[in-house]
N, CA and C atoms as a LAMMPS dump frame, in Angstrom:
ITEM: TIMESTEP
0
ITEM: NUMBER OF ATOMS
516
ITEM: BOX BOUNDS ff ff ff
-5.0000000000000000e+02 5.0000000000000000e+02
-5.0000000000000000e+02 5.0000000000000000e+02
-5.0000000000000000e+02 5.0000000000000000e+02
ITEM: ATOMS id mol type element x y z
1 1 1 N 78.74 -217.19 369.875
2 1 2 C 79.619 -218.356 369.267
3 1 3 C 78.834 -219.328 368.743
4 2 1 N 79.254 -219.762 367.488
5 2 2 C 78.356 -220.852 366.875
6 2 3 C 78.885 -222.158 367.473
7 3 1 N 77.898 -223.125 367.644
8 3 2 C 78.145 -224.336 368.106
9 3 3 C 79.334 -225.055 367.816
10 4 1 N 79.646 -225.247 366.508
11 4 2 C 80.695 -225.75 366.067
12 4 3 C 82.021 -225.149 366.416
13 5 1 N 82.108 -223.845 366.583
14 5 2 C 83.194 -223.307 367.252
15 5 3 C 83.439 -223.575 368.718
16 6 1 N 82.311 -223.547 369.499
17 6 2 C 82.307 -223.951 370.821
18 6 3 C 82.943 -225.289 371.132
19 7 1 N 82.455 -226.282 370.123
20 7 2 C 82.859 -227.657 370.325
21 7 3 C 84.397 -227.751 370.338
22 8 1 N 84.949 -227.089 369.32
23 8 2 C 86.446 -227.173 368.953
24 8 3 C 87.056 -226.252 370.208
25 9 1 N 86.517 -225.372 370.755
26 9 2 C 87.188 -224.542 371.823
27 9 3 C 87.172 -225.351 373.042
28 10 1 N 86.078 -225.994 373.293
29 10 2 C 85.989 -227.026 374.518
30 10 3 C 86.848 -228.117 374.252
31 11 1 N 86.977 -228.633 373.08
32 11 2 C 87.744 -229.828 372.87
33 11 3 C 89.192 -229.443 373.038
34 12 1 N 89.556 -228.316 372.737
35 12 2 C 90.911 -227.94 373.129
36 12 3 C 91.26 -227.615 374.427
37 13 1 N 90.286 -227.166 375.156
38 13 2 C 90.183 -226.924 376.567
39 13 3 C 90.56 -228.406 377.364
40 14 1 N 89.504 -229.156 376.963
41 14 2 C 89.641 -230.629 377.63
42 14 3 C 91.069 -231.419 377.215
43 15 1 N 91.487 -231.077 376.03
44 15 2 C 92.784 -231.628 375.664
45 15 3 C 93.854 -231.278 376.594
46 16 1 N 93.885 -230.048 376.843
47 16 2 C 95 -229.362 377.62
48 16 3 C 95.157 -230.074 378.996
49 17 1 N 94.038 -230.692 379.467
50 17 2 C 94.153 -231.406 381.037
51 17 3 C 94.245 -233.027 380.652
52 18 1 N 93.362 -233.171 379.57
53 18 2 C 93.139 -234.8 379.463
54 18 3 C 94.475 -235.615 379.057
55 19 1 N 95.345 -234.86 378.306
56 19 2 C 96.725 -235.444 377.959
57 19 3 C 97.647 -235.912 379.183
58 20 1 N 97.52 -234.749 380.033
59 20 2 C 98.432 -234.889 381.275
60 20 3 C 97.612 -235.78 382.271
61 21 1 N 96.553 -236.035 382.309
62 21 2 C 95.805 -236.959 383.235
63 21 3 C 95.923 -238.335 382.67
64 22 1 N 96.086 -238.537 381.475
65 22 2 C 96.085 -239.95 380.785
66 22 3 C 97.569 -240.399 380.619
67 23 1 N 98.356 -239.573 380.344
68 23 2 C 99.811 -239.87 380.131
69 23 3 C 100.658 -239.665 381.315
70 24 1 N 101.211 -240.69 381.961
71 24 2 C 101.93 -240.685 383.25
72 24 3 C 103.266 -239.544 382.873
73 25 1 N 103.211 -238.795 384.135
74 25 2 C 104.456 -237.605 383.997
75 25 3 C 105.728 -238.382 383.628
76 26 1 N 105.935 -239.468 384.452
77 26 2 C 107.218 -240.237 384.372
78 26 3 C 107.597 -240.492 382.86
79 27 1 N 106.58 -240.92 381.942
80 27 2 C 106.645 -241.134 380.619
81 27 3 C 107.147 -239.822 379.855
82 28 1 N 106.409 -238.646 380.327
83 28 2 C 106.605 -237.37 379.61
84 28 3 C 108.118 -236.95 379.907
85 29 1 N 108.486 -237.147 381.123
86 29 2 C 110.03 -236.615 381.526
87 29 3 C 110.941 -237.503 380.75
88 30 1 N 110.602 -238.787 380.817
89 30 2 C 111.708 -239.806 380.067
90 30 3 C 111.716 -239.637 378.591
91 31 1 N 110.582 -239.342 377.985
92 31 2 C 110.404 -239.175 376.392
93 31 3 C 109.553 -237.934 376.193
94 32 1 N 110.383 -236.715 376.267
95 32 2 C 109.648 -235.548 376.232
96 32 3 C 109.133 -235.222 374.565
97 33 1 N 109.659 -235.993 373.729
98 33 2 C 109.093 -235.762 372.518
99 33 3 C 107.755 -236.217 372.169
100 34 1 N 107.025 -236.836 373.14
101 34 2 C 105.613 -237.195 373.189
102 34 3 C 104.853 -235.976 373.139
103 35 1 N 105.374 -234.725 373.686
104 35 2 C 104.792 -233.567 373.608
105 35 3 C 104.417 -232.975 372.421
106 36 1 N 104.931 -233.619 371.197
107 36 2 C 104.807 -233.093 369.801
108 36 3 C 103.329 -233.489 369.575
109 37 1 N 102.977 -234.636 369.901
110 37 2 C 101.621 -235.164 369.771
111 37 3 C 100.536 -234.279 370.484
112 38 1 N 100.902 -233.95 371.72
113 38 2 C 100.087 -232.886 372.426
114 38 3 C 99.833 -231.513 371.734
115 39 1 N 100.992 -230.971 371.221
116 39 2 C 101.06 -229.764 370.551
117 39 3 C 100.37 -229.879 369.236
118 40 1 N 100.542 -230.972 368.296
119 40 2 C 100.034 -231.254 367.093
120 40 3 C 98.453 -231.17 367.523
121 41 1 N 97.952 -231.589 368.195
122 41 2 C 96.375 -231.887 368.511
123 41 3 C 95.758 -230.477 368.773
124 42 1 N 96.676 -229.822 369.753
125 42 2 C 96.21 -228.355 369.866
126 42 3 C 96.182 -227.513 368.637
127 43 1 N 97.098 -227.716 367.748
128 43 2 C 97.324 -226.959 366.493
129 43 3 C 96.012 -227.393 365.554
130 44 1 N 95.698 -228.667 365.616
131 44 2 C 94.726 -229.144 364.759
132 44 3 C 93.205 -228.663 365.23
133 45 1 N 93.168 -228.605 366.566
134 45 2 C 91.869 -227.991 367.071
135 45 3 C 91.788 -226.469 366.875
136 46 1 N 92.866 -225.753 367.101
137 46 2 C 92.934 -224.278 366.87
138 46 3 C 92.772 -223.924 365.467
139 47 1 N 93.193 -224.648 364.254
140 47 2 C 92.877 -224.586 362.942
141 47 3 C 91.429 -224.74 362.699
142 48 1 N 91.019 -225.709 363.245
143 48 2 C 89.45 -225.959 363.222
144 48 3 C 88.759 -224.897 363.701
145 49 1 N 88.994 -224.563 364.734
146 49 2 C 88.292 -223.301 365.363
147 49 3 C 88.298 -221.968 364.668
148 50 1 N 89.578 -221.752 364.107
149 50 2 C 89.73 -220.533 363.368
150 50 3 C 88.972 -220.484 361.93
151 51 1 N 89.033 -221.769 361.284
152 51 2 C 88.537 -221.89 360.055
153 51 3 C 87.014 -222.212 359.822
154 52 1 N 86.264 -222.578 360.944
155 52 2 C 84.729 -222.786 360.96
156 52 3 C 83.996 -221.728 360.531
157 53 1 N 84.301 -220.665 361.062
158 53 2 C 83.513 -219.333 360.883
159 53 3 C 82.449 -219.092 362.011
160 54 1 N 81.736 -218.04 361.96
161 54 2 C 80.68 -217.927 363.053
162 54 3 C 79.371 -218.512 362.7
163 55 1 N 79.134 -218.661 361.375
164 55 2 C 77.719 -218.84 360.883
165 55 3 C 77.926 -219.434 359.652
166 56 1 N 77.037 -220.56 359.255
167 56 2 C 76.873 -221.27 358.126
168 56 3 C 75.663 -221.019 357.423
169 57 1 N 75.875 -220.153 356.318
170 57 2 C 74.785 -219.587 355.799
171 57 3 C 74.134 -220.611 354.572
172 58 1 N 75.229 -221.156 354.067
173 58 2 C 75.017 -222.094 352.923
174 58 3 C 75.076 -223.499 353.273
175 59 1 N 74.135 -224.257 353.186
176 59 2 C 74.168 -225.716 353.36
177 59 3 C 74.744 -226.515 352.425
178 60 1 N 75.274 -226.008 351.327
179 60 2 C 75.952 -226.578 350.152
180 60 3 C 77.391 -226.683 350.65
181 61 1 N 77.851 -226.04 351.704
182 61 2 C 79.161 -226.205 352.128
183 61 3 C 79.472 -227.735 352.152
184 62 1 N 80.7 -227.915 351.675
185 62 2 C 81.065 -229.537 351.526
186 62 3 C 80.893 -230.158 352.783
187 63 1 N 81.199 -229.582 354.086
188 63 2 C 81.07 -230.197 355.287
189 63 3 C 79.654 -230.821 355.584
190 64 1 N 78.767 -230.05 354.898
191 64 2 C 77.354 -230.156 355.268
192 64 3 C 76.38 -230.627 354.156
193 65 1 N 77.055 -230.689 353.028
194 65 2 C 76.113 -231.105 351.749
195 65 3 C 75.587 -232.522 351.964
196 66 1 N 76.105 -233.479 352.52
197 66 2 C 75.856 -234.686 352.761
198 66 3 C 76.213 -235.195 354.067
199 67 1 N 75.409 -234.989 355.162
200 67 2 C 75.868 -235.314 356.418
201 67 3 C 76.429 -236.864 356.5
202 68 1 N 75.724 -237.841 355.983
203 68 2 C 76.009 -239.197 355.832
204 68 3 C 77.32 -239.456 355.28
205 69 1 N 77.722 -238.849 354.263
206 69 2 C 78.978 -238.905 353.412
207 69 3 C 80.233 -238.369 354.318
208 70 1 N 80.001 -237.193 354.879
209 70 2 C 80.928 -236.651 355.965
210 70 3 C 81.301 -237.659 357.02
211 71 1 N 80.14 -238.151 357.636
212 71 2 C 80.19 -239.09 358.695
213 71 3 C 80.99 -240.62 358.198
214 72 1 N 80.786 -240.954 357.063
215 72 2 C 81.432 -242.104 356.492
216 72 3 C 83.044 -241.865 356.313
217 73 1 N 83.299 -240.503 355.94
218 73 2 C 84.602 -240.174 355.725
219 73 3 C 85.267 -240.182 357.183
220 74 1 N 84.616 -239.496 358.083
221 74 2 C 85.281 -239.394 359.395
222 74 3 C 85.522 -240.912 359.933
223 75 1 N 84.546 -241.892 359.661
224 75 2 C 84.556 -243.293 360.207
225 75 3 C 85.827 -243.899 359.56
226 76 1 N 86.041 -243.552 358.184
227 76 2 C 87.206 -244.086 357.465
228 76 3 C 88.512 -243.719 357.972
229 77 1 N 88.573 -242.288 358.446
230 77 2 C 89.718 -242.13 359.122
231 77 3 C 90.059 -242.592 360.433
232 78 1 N 89.033 -242.873 361.117
233 78 2 C 89.264 -243.53 362.243
234 78 3 C 89.97 -244.99 362.144
235 79 1 N 89.367 -245.7 360.982
236 79 2 C 90.123 -247.049 360.641
237 79 3 C 91.362 -246.746 360.181
238 80 1 N 91.824 -245.926 359.566
239 80 2 C 93.089 -245.553 359.067
240 80 3 C 94.001 -245.277 360.068
241 81 1 N 93.635 -244.595 361.114
242 81 2 C 94.519 -244.267 362.355
243 81 3 C 94.599 -245.616 363.063
244 82 1 N 93.492 -246.492 363.222
245 82 2 C 93.717 -247.642 363.729
246 82 3 C 94.773 -248.6 363.15
247 83 1 N 94.608 -248.588 361.861
248 83 2 C 95.533 -249.451 360.966
249 83 3 C 96.979 -248.839 361.424
250 84 1 N 97.197 -247.756 361.261
251 84 2 C 98.58 -247.184 361.417
252 84 3 C 99.029 -247.634 362.694
253 85 1 N 98.223 -247.483 363.955
254 85 2 C 98.613 -247.771 365.223
255 85 3 C 98.91 -249.216 365.312
256 86 1 N 98.326 -250.097 364.856
257 86 2 C 98.514 -251.556 364.792
258 86 3 C 99.912 -251.871 364.065
259 87 1 N 100.188 -251.101 362.902
260 87 2 C 101.348 -251.375 362.235
261 87 3 C 102.602 -250.902 363.173
262 88 1 N 102.42 -249.96 363.925
263 88 2 C 103.315 -249.441 364.947
264 88 3 C 103.571 -250.615 365.903
265 89 1 N 102.474 -251.155 366.45
266 89 2 C 102.538 -252.053 367.605
267 89 3 C 103.311 -253.418 367.064
268 90 1 N 102.952 -253.835 365.868
269 90 2 C 103.588 -254.907 365.365
270 90 3 C 105.057 -254.808 365.006
271 91 1 N 105.485 -253.617 364.716
272 91 2 C 106.93 -253.333 364.455
273 91 3 C 107.683 -253.077 365.672
274 92 1 N 106.996 -252.547 366.687
275 92 2 C 107.711 -252.35 368.057
276 92 3 C 107.804 -253.502 368.809
277 93 1 N 106.737 -254.458 368.578
278 93 2 C 107.029 -255.678 369.359
279 93 3 C 108.062 -256.372 369.182
280 94 1 N 108.715 -256.596 367.909
281 94 2 C 109.904 -257.287 367.615
282 94 3 C 111.109 -256.563 367.792
283 95 1 N 110.966 -255.258 367.946
284 95 2 C 112.111 -254.398 368.025
285 95 3 C 112.699 -254.124 369.486
286 96 1 N 111.632 -253.707 370.213
287 96 2 C 111.764 -253.222 371.635
288 96 3 C 111.568 -254.185 372.706
289 97 1 N 112.21 -253.978 373.912
290 97 2 C 112.129 -254.813 374.885
291 97 3 C 110.534 -254.643 375.634
292 98 1 N 110.013 -255.662 376.378
293 98 2 C 108.715 -255.486 376.942
294 98 3 C 108.446 -254.335 377.731
295 99 1 N 109.339 -253.785 378.522
296 99 2 C 109.162 -252.884 379.32
297 99 3 C 108.7 -251.589 378.383
298 100 1 N 109.539 -251.37 377.426
299 100 2 C 109.263 -250.186 376.488
300 100 3 C 107.848 -250.348 375.68
301 101 1 N 107.544 -251.675 375.281
302 101 2 C 106.191 -251.815 374.607
303 101 3 C 105.101 -251.621 375.611
304 102 1 N 105.336 -251.632 376.879
305 102 2 C 104.088 -251.005 377.859
306 102 3 C 103.753 -249.672 377.455
307 103 1 N 104.818 -248.855 377.348
308 103 2 C 104.422 -247.522 376.975
309 103 3 C 103.82 -247.149 375.691
310 104 1 N 104.322 -248.115 374.713
311 104 2 C 103.502 -247.93 373.358
312 104 3 C 102.145 -248.543 373.517
313 105 1 N 101.932 -249.49 374.185
314 105 2 C 100.429 -250 374.366
315 105 3 C 99.628 -249.007 374.958
316 106 1 N 100.131 -248.055 375.858
317 106 2 C 99.331 -247.093 376.43
318 106 3 C 98.776 -246.142 375.367
319 107 1 N 99.696 -245.878 374.45
320 107 2 C 99.164 -244.853 373.422
321 107 3 C 98.383 -245.507 372.39
322 108 1 N 98.596 -246.987 372.032
323 108 2 C 97.775 -247.696 371.072
324 108 3 C 96.375 -247.738 371.862
325 109 1 N 96.163 -248.007 373.002
326 109 2 C 94.881 -248.09 373.697
327 109 3 C 94.218 -246.657 373.685
328 110 1 N 94.904 -245.526 374.036
329 110 2 C 94.096 -244.209 373.762
330 110 3 C 93.923 -243.931 372.42
331 111 1 N 94.772 -244.138 371.557
332 111 2 C 94.465 -244.057 369.986
333 111 3 C 93.123 -244.741 369.548
334 112 1 N 92.871 -245.934 370.033
335 112 2 C 91.817 -246.583 369.601
336 112 3 C 90.602 -246.32 370.45
337 113 1 N 90.673 -245.727 371.615
338 113 2 C 89.477 -245.236 372.444
339 113 3 C 88.81 -244.128 371.799
340 114 1 N 89.723 -243.096 371.553
341 114 2 C 89.432 -241.9 370.743
342 114 3 C 89.255 -241.972 369.471
343 115 1 N 89.571 -242.902 368.695
344 115 2 C 89.46 -243.143 367.341
345 115 3 C 88.102 -243.925 367.227
346 116 1 N 88.177 -245.246 367.036
347 116 2 C 87.071 -246.002 366.659
348 116 3 C 86.082 -246.243 367.929
349 117 1 N 86.652 -246.187 369.116
350 117 2 C 85.853 -246.406 370.291
351 117 3 C 84.891 -245.409 370.466
352 118 1 N 85.173 -244.183 370.186
353 118 2 C 84.134 -242.979 370.379
354 118 3 C 83.294 -242.66 369.145
355 119 1 N 84.168 -242.692 368.003
356 119 2 C 83.642 -242.328 366.576
357 119 3 C 82.453 -243.356 366.254
358 120 1 N 82.673 -244.633 366.313
359 120 2 C 81.685 -245.494 365.931
360 120 3 C 80.35 -245.548 366.663
361 121 1 N 80.451 -245.563 367.893
362 121 2 C 79.226 -245.481 368.706
363 121 3 C 78.401 -244.135 368.452
364 122 1 N 79.027 -243.035 368.043
365 122 2 C 78.532 -241.918 367.972
366 122 3 C 77.359 -242.1 366.629
367 123 1 N 77.686 -242.909 365.913
368 123 2 C 76.677 -243.239 364.734
369 123 3 C 75.367 -243.915 365.258
370 124 1 N 75.357 -244.59 366.272
371 124 2 C 74.284 -245.071 366.876
372 124 3 C 73.102 -243.966 367.345
373 125 1 N 73.506 -242.813 367.683
374 125 2 C 72.656 -241.691 368.071
375 125 3 C 72.558 -240.814 366.891
376 126 1 N 73.077 -240.848 365.808
377 126 2 C 72.841 -240.012 364.715
378 126 3 C 71.591 -240.509 363.977
379 127 1 N 70.776 -239.616 363.38
380 127 2 C 69.499 -239.713 362.61
381 127 3 C 69.752 -239.026 361.178
382 128 1 N 70.231 -239.752 360.381
383 128 2 C 70.545 -239.107 359.061
384 128 3 C 69.149 -238.936 358.129
385 129 1 N 68.203 -239.36 358.528
386 129 2 C 67.077 -239.264 357.629
387 129 3 C 66.061 -238.197 358.285
388 130 1 N 65.995 -237.751 359.585
389 130 2 C 65.273 -236.752 359.926
390 130 3 C 65.92 -235.335 359.782
391 131 1 N 65.243 -234.526 359.066
392 131 2 C 65.752 -233.28 358.751
393 131 3 C 65.831 -232.332 360.094
394 132 1 N 64.88 -232.566 361.001
395 132 2 C 64.869 -231.804 362.291
396 132 3 C 66.103 -232.086 363.18
397 133 1 N 66.925 -233.038 362.85
398 133 2 C 68.067 -233.41 363.754
399 133 3 C 69.421 -232.807 363.025
400 134 1 N 69.231 -231.995 361.879
401 134 2 C 70.519 -231.536 361.086
402 134 3 C 71.512 -230.995 362.229
403 135 1 N 71.017 -230 363.038
404 135 2 C 72.116 -229.423 363.946
405 135 3 C 72.829 -230.366 364.79
406 136 1 N 72.073 -231.383 365.335
407 136 2 C 72.436 -232.523 366.079
408 136 3 C 73.65 -233.257 365.382
409 137 1 N 73.23 -233.432 364.104
410 137 2 C 74.18 -234.253 363.356
411 137 3 C 75.431 -233.572 363.034
412 138 1 N 75.247 -232.199 362.676
413 138 2 C 76.468 -231.444 362.608
414 138 3 C 77.327 -231.389 363.803
415 139 1 N 76.704 -231.321 364.927
416 139 2 C 77.329 -231.324 366.219
417 139 3 C 78.119 -232.51 366.405
418 140 1 N 77.354 -233.58 366.074
419 140 2 C 78.179 -234.854 366.226
420 140 3 C 79.306 -235.042 365.412
421 141 1 N 79.296 -234.556 364.17
422 141 2 C 80.303 -234.479 363.273
423 141 3 C 81.596 -233.735 363.838
424 142 1 N 81.101 -232.456 364.392
425 142 2 C 82.386 -231.789 365.258
426 142 3 C 82.914 -232.698 366.415
427 143 1 N 82.055 -233.243 367.178
428 143 2 C 82.604 -234.048 368.206
429 143 3 C 83.53 -235.19 367.652
430 144 1 N 83.066 -235.725 366.654
431 144 2 C 83.786 -236.806 366.067
432 144 3 C 85.249 -236.149 365.549
433 145 1 N 85.05 -235.073 365.012
434 145 2 C 86.471 -234.328 364.657
435 145 3 C 87.457 -234.237 365.856
436 146 1 N 86.739 -233.78 367.047
437 146 2 C 87.684 -233.595 368.103
438 146 3 C 88.068 -234.764 368.601
439 147 1 N 87.393 -235.717 368.671
440 147 2 C 87.754 -237.095 369.022
441 147 3 C 88.866 -237.733 368.185
442 148 1 N 88.572 -237.565 366.794
443 148 2 C 89.807 -238.074 365.977
444 148 3 C 90.971 -237.16 366.236
445 149 1 N 90.869 -235.893 366.518
446 149 2 C 92.154 -235.046 366.678
447 149 3 C 92.858 -235.609 367.966
448 150 1 N 92.094 -236.008 368.959
449 150 2 C 92.671 -236.619 370.263
450 150 3 C 93.453 -237.981 369.853
451 151 1 N 92.813 -238.748 368.956
452 151 2 C 93.284 -239.968 368.655
453 151 3 C 94.617 -239.846 367.816
454 152 1 N 94.601 -238.675 367.043
455 152 2 C 95.824 -238.304 366.161
456 152 3 C 96.911 -238.072 367.083
457 153 1 N 96.474 -237.232 368.135
458 153 2 C 97.558 -236.75 369.007
459 153 3 C 98.179 -237.853 369.757
460 154 1 N 97.386 -238.843 370.123
461 154 2 C 98.005 -239.991 370.876
462 154 3 C 98.749 -240.824 369.809
463 155 1 N 98.443 -240.955 368.551
464 155 2 C 98.908 -241.822 367.657
465 155 3 C 100.422 -241.072 367.416
466 156 1 N 100.537 -239.723 367.194
467 156 2 C 101.75 -239.006 367.154
468 156 3 C 102.56 -239.164 368.182
469 157 1 N 102.232 -239.214 369.468
470 157 2 C 102.914 -239.4 370.597
471 157 3 C 103.566 -240.732 370.628
472 158 1 N 102.742 -241.718 370.183
473 158 2 C 103.405 -243.055 370.062
474 158 3 C 104.489 -243.21 368.917
475 159 1 N 104.377 -242.545 367.795
476 159 2 C 105.275 -242.548 366.915
477 159 3 C 106.546 -241.846 367.342
478 160 1 N 106.467 -240.638 368.042
479 160 2 C 107.375 -239.85 368.467
480 160 3 C 108.298 -240.681 369.549
481 161 1 N 107.598 -241.346 370.481
482 161 2 C 108.37 -242.045 371.488
483 161 3 C 109.141 -243.198 370.803
484 162 1 N 108.545 -243.894 369.963
485 162 2 C 109.561 -244.872 369.124
486 162 3 C 110.68 -244.171 368.303
487 163 1 N 110.319 -243.111 367.664
488 163 2 C 111.462 -242.307 367.078
489 163 3 C 112.415 -241.962 367.854
490 164 1 N 112.168 -241.483 368.983
491 164 2 C 113.199 -240.994 370.173
492 164 3 C 114.025 -242.351 370.528
493 165 1 N 113.443 -243.477 370.812
494 165 2 C 113.992 -244.652 371.197
495 165 3 C 114.85 -245.129 370.056
496 166 1 N 114.579 -245.172 368.869
497 166 2 C 115.34 -245.44 367.705
498 166 3 C 116.443 -244.615 367.607
499 167 1 N 116.428 -243.419 367.832
500 167 2 C 117.362 -242.437 367.691
501 167 3 C 118.606 -242.659 368.684
502 168 1 N 118.016 -242.864 369.89
503 168 2 C 118.827 -243.286 371.09
504 168 3 C 119.796 -244.518 370.855
505 169 1 N 119.01 -245.458 370.164
506 169 2 C 119.871 -246.697 370.063
507 169 3 C 120.659 -246.431 368.912
508 170 1 N 120.526 -245.661 367.821
509 170 2 C 121.41 -245.543 366.523
510 170 3 C 122.525 -244.856 366.963
511 171 1 N 122.418 -243.839 368.072
512 171 2 C 123.374 -242.965 368.366
513 171 3 C 124.208 -243.24 369.665
514 172 1 N 123.784 -244.343 370.249
515 172 2 C 124.676 -244.73 371.538
516 172 3 C 125.489 -245.882 371.488
């Protein structure tokens, strides 16, 4: 099995446990809609796993044509996720009670940890100039993809919990 496929496979296995370790069961029972973020992340990782292929024969493939540009693209996505989650926090702050905002803050923190908190430091160990480290750089890109997938899962969970709360207030 190719390294890229393994990274996505292991990322999915870790996610199965990580979500339930980090998100309190009380929160999942009270707001079961957060599981959409959990399932969505598994879907992203499964699609990545299925579409990567077993072997990369052509280094002109878009993902590996310019490792630096791909890394920059992932970095940009991490900041877009961070921006979205901060917009969520600002809007939730004025609408909901402090007790509920604690739940949202949990997802904001997890989104930032797995978004910019892991993606940006991985650039410190990347070596874009040395051709001997191409496999390492490709693996780091895949690890960044997995981390961004986790971040998206927590972001979607945060969005879903707010959606459920809004719908409850609309229809009660």
